[in-house]
N, C-alpha and C positions, 0 to 999 in steps of 0.2 A: 618530745621524741627522746627515747632512751639513748640512742647512739649520737650523742653530741656532748660537747664540753661547755659548761656554764662559766662564762668569764667573771661572774659575780662571786665565785668562791675560789679558794686556793686550788691550783692546778692538780695537786695530788688527790684532793678530795673529788674533784671533777672526774679525774681518770678512774678512780676506784668505783665511782657510781656507774660510769659507762661500762666498765669491764664486768662488774657483777651483774648488771642488767643483761648483757649479752650472754653470759654464762647461764643465767636463769632461763633465758629464751631458748637457748640450745637444749638445755635439759628438758624443758617442757615439750619441745618439738619432738625429741626422741622418745619421751616417756608416754605421750598420749597424742600422737599425730592423727589428723583425720584420715590420712592414708600414709603408708610407709614411705612412698616416694617423696611426697611433699614434706614429710617430717625430716628426712635425710637432707633434702635440699635446703630447708630452713636452717637446720643445724649447721650445715657447711657454710652457709652465708654468715652465720654468727661467728664461726671460727675465723673466717677471712676478715671480718670486721675487727676481731680481737687482734689478729696479727698486724693489721694496719695501725691499730692503736698503739701496740707495742713499738712498732717502727717509729711512730711519731714521737714517742717519749724516750726513745733509746738513749740519747745523749745524757739524760738526767737520771739514768738507772745504771747500777753496776753491770758491766758487760756479762759476767757469768750468770747473773740473774736473768737478764734478757735472753741469753742463749738458751738457758734451761727452760724458761717459759715458752719460748718460740718452738723449741723442739717438742715439748709436750703437747702443745696445740697441734703441731704438724702430725704427731703420732696419732692423735685422735682423728684428725682429718683423713689420714691414710686409711684408717680402718673403715671409714664410710665411703671412700672414693669409688670402689668397684661398682657398687649399686648405682651411684649417681652417674658415673662415666658411661656405663652401658646405656642408660636412659638418654643421656645427652646425645650420644651418637645416633640413636634411633630418631631423635628429634631432628638431627642434622639431615638424615636420609629423607625424612618427610619433607623438609624444606626444599631439598633438591628435586624430589619427585613431583611436588605439587605444581612446579612451574611448567613442566611439560609431561603430559601423560604418555606420549610416545617415547620420551627418554626413559621414563620409569619402566616401560614394557621391554625396552631393548637393552637395558643395562643389567649389571649384576645386583641391582637393588634388592630383588626378591630374596635371593639366597643370602645376601649380606644381612638383610633384615632378620631372616630366620636365625642366622648364627648369633647375631647380637641379642635377640630375644632369649635364646638359650643361655647366653652369657649372663643376661640380666636375671634370669630365674635362679641360676647358681648363686649369684651375688645376693639375691633376696633371701635364699635359704641360709646363707652364712650370716646375713644381717639378723635374721630372726633367732638363729641359734646362739650367736656370741657377739657379733660386731656391735650391735646396738647397746648391749649391756656393758661391753668393754668401754665404749665411748662415754656412756653415762657415768661410769666409775671414774674415767679419766677427767671428766668435767668436774665431778665432785671433789676430786683430789686437788684440782687447780684452784678452787675457790679461795682457800685461805691465803694463798700467795698473792692472788690478784686483789683480794679485799684489803691486803695490807701494803700494797705497793706505794712507794714514796718517791717523788721526783725532787731532785736537787740540782740547782736551786728551785724552790717551789714557786716558779713564775713561768712566764712564757719563753724565757731564754732558750732552754733545751728544745722546746717545740719549734722555735724559729730556726734553730740550727738544723734540725732534722728536716723541716719543711723545705728549706733551701736545698739541702743535699738530695732529697728524694725528687724534687722537681727538676733539678739539674740532671740527675741520672736518667730520668724518664725522657727528657728532651734529647739526651745523647743516644739513648737506646732507640728512640724514634728515628733519628737520622741513620743510625747503624742498620736498622732493619730494612730500610728502603735502599741503603747502599748495597747490601748483600742479597736481599730478596729471599733470605733463608727462612724457612718455616719456624725453626727454633728461635731465631732472632726476633721474629714477630711475636712469638709466645712470650719471650722475656720482656719485650716492650709492653705487652698486654698486662703483665704483672705490675709494672710500674704505673700504668694507667689505672688499674684497679686500686692500688694504694692511694693514688691522687684523688680518685673519686671518693673513697671512704674518708680520707683526711679532710676533704672539703666538707663532707657531712659533719664531721666532728667539730670543725671550726665555724660552721655556718652561723651559729648564734651571734658571732661578733660582727658579721656583715651579711645578713640573710639574703638580700636580693642578689648580690654578686656571687657569693660562695655557693648558694643553693643552685644558681644557674650553672656555675662551673661543675658542681657535682652532677647535675643532669647531663651536661655535655660529656663529661668523662664516663658516665654510665653508658651513654649511647655508643661512644667510641669503644668501650670495653666489650659491649655486646657484638659490635662488628668484628672485633678481633677474636672474640670467642667463637663466632661462626667460622671465621677464617681458620682457627685452630682445629675445630671439629672436622672441617673438610680435609685439612692436612692429615689428620689421623685416619680418616676414611681412605684417603689415597694410599697411605702406608699399608693399611690392611689389604686393600685390593692388589697392591703391588708386591706383597710378600710371596716369594716363590712357593712356599708350602701351603698357601691359602688360595684355593681356586674357587672363585665365585661366578665365573662365566667364561665364555669363549674369549680368545685373545682379541677379537674384533670388538666384542661387547665391552671388554675391560678397557680397551683403548678409547672407545667412545665415552665411557664413564669418566675416565681421567681427563679427557678433553673438556667435558662439561665442568668438571671440578676446577680446572685451570681457568676457564672462563669466569666462573663464580669468584675465584680468588682475585682475578683482575678487577672485577667490579667492586668487591669488598674493600680491596686495598686502595683503590682510587678514592672511594668515599672516606675511608679512614684517614687518608693523607689530607684531604681537604678539611676535615674536622680538626685534625691535630695541628695543622698549620695555624688555625685560629686559636685553639685552646692553649698551645704552648708557644705563642708568638713572643711573649714577654720573657726577658732574661730572668735568671733565678734570683739574683740579689734584689732588684727592685720589687719583684713579686713577693719574696719573703718579708721584706721590710714593710711593704704596704699592708700585708695581712697582719704583721706584728703591730703596726700602728692602729689598725682597726680593733685588734684584741684589747690593747691598752685603753683605747677610747671607750670600748664597751665595758671594760672592767671598772673604769672610773664612773661611768654613767650608772651602772647597775649596783655597784658596791660602795659608792661614795669615796673612790680612790683609797680603798683599804690598803695599808702598807704591806700586808702579808700577801697581796695578790698583784701588786703593781711594781714593775721595774721601769725606770726611766727609759724613754725611747732612745736616748743617746747611747745607752748600753747595748741596745739591739743593733744599732748602726755601727758599733765598733767591732772589734775582732771577734766577738762571740758569734757572729753570723758567718764568719769565713771558714 
């Protein structure tokens, strides 16, 4: 699997391999996709994985370099976003409509779908004319920097520090989202869940059974929160005063249905998150760090260039 870090080699080398592999996948997806929608979707997933990788190694890389790389990746992603976002909202409408045929007939779904289809067509034309080429050029320009990235110190210490910070921040945003019930807070929490999912994929080789299971759990949670976010966007569209998709009664019925779906999605998300984020950040990060060191010793014969004593991880470097 290309999106993973090998404990048997120095961390910098492992990071470079994973980063370049994702860049190449994104380039291929945009250059010769089986269809344009799947190509954009695949490329955006690669970009998200790269941003999660940069976040994981952030303490071991100069901040100006991390900021520059992160912004350049975000710029490429922004260019591809309109085509994918319109398609995602169309999928969200289909999920709502397939549950109740009567609801689909009595709601603004038909006119909303038509508006989103026109929006997608405009995005597709822009994609074909310039956005795809701009993204490919941006990926090509990023490759030298990612191919030469170096982590200091070249061991698990910076990753352990970031892992603890990201995990703790995601637990905090989980609690905050349910305390406020705000759609934007749930979206922020989703970003943390997505990073956790991808960081577990990266670190899975050091503890495959546990961390692959965590990655699967975070992926499922992220999908629930993604559905929640798409419904929130549909509600905003339908509620915009200048956007009329149906009668006031039909709009009210649509929004009521959306609120019901929100409630169900958030109930399931909370149950899953309670299990996934039950452990506190320090013991979680220390346990993953110990697994990485054990895997490094087993695979590389305790090579000194890739192993840091576990005691160093338990000291101030993780705080």
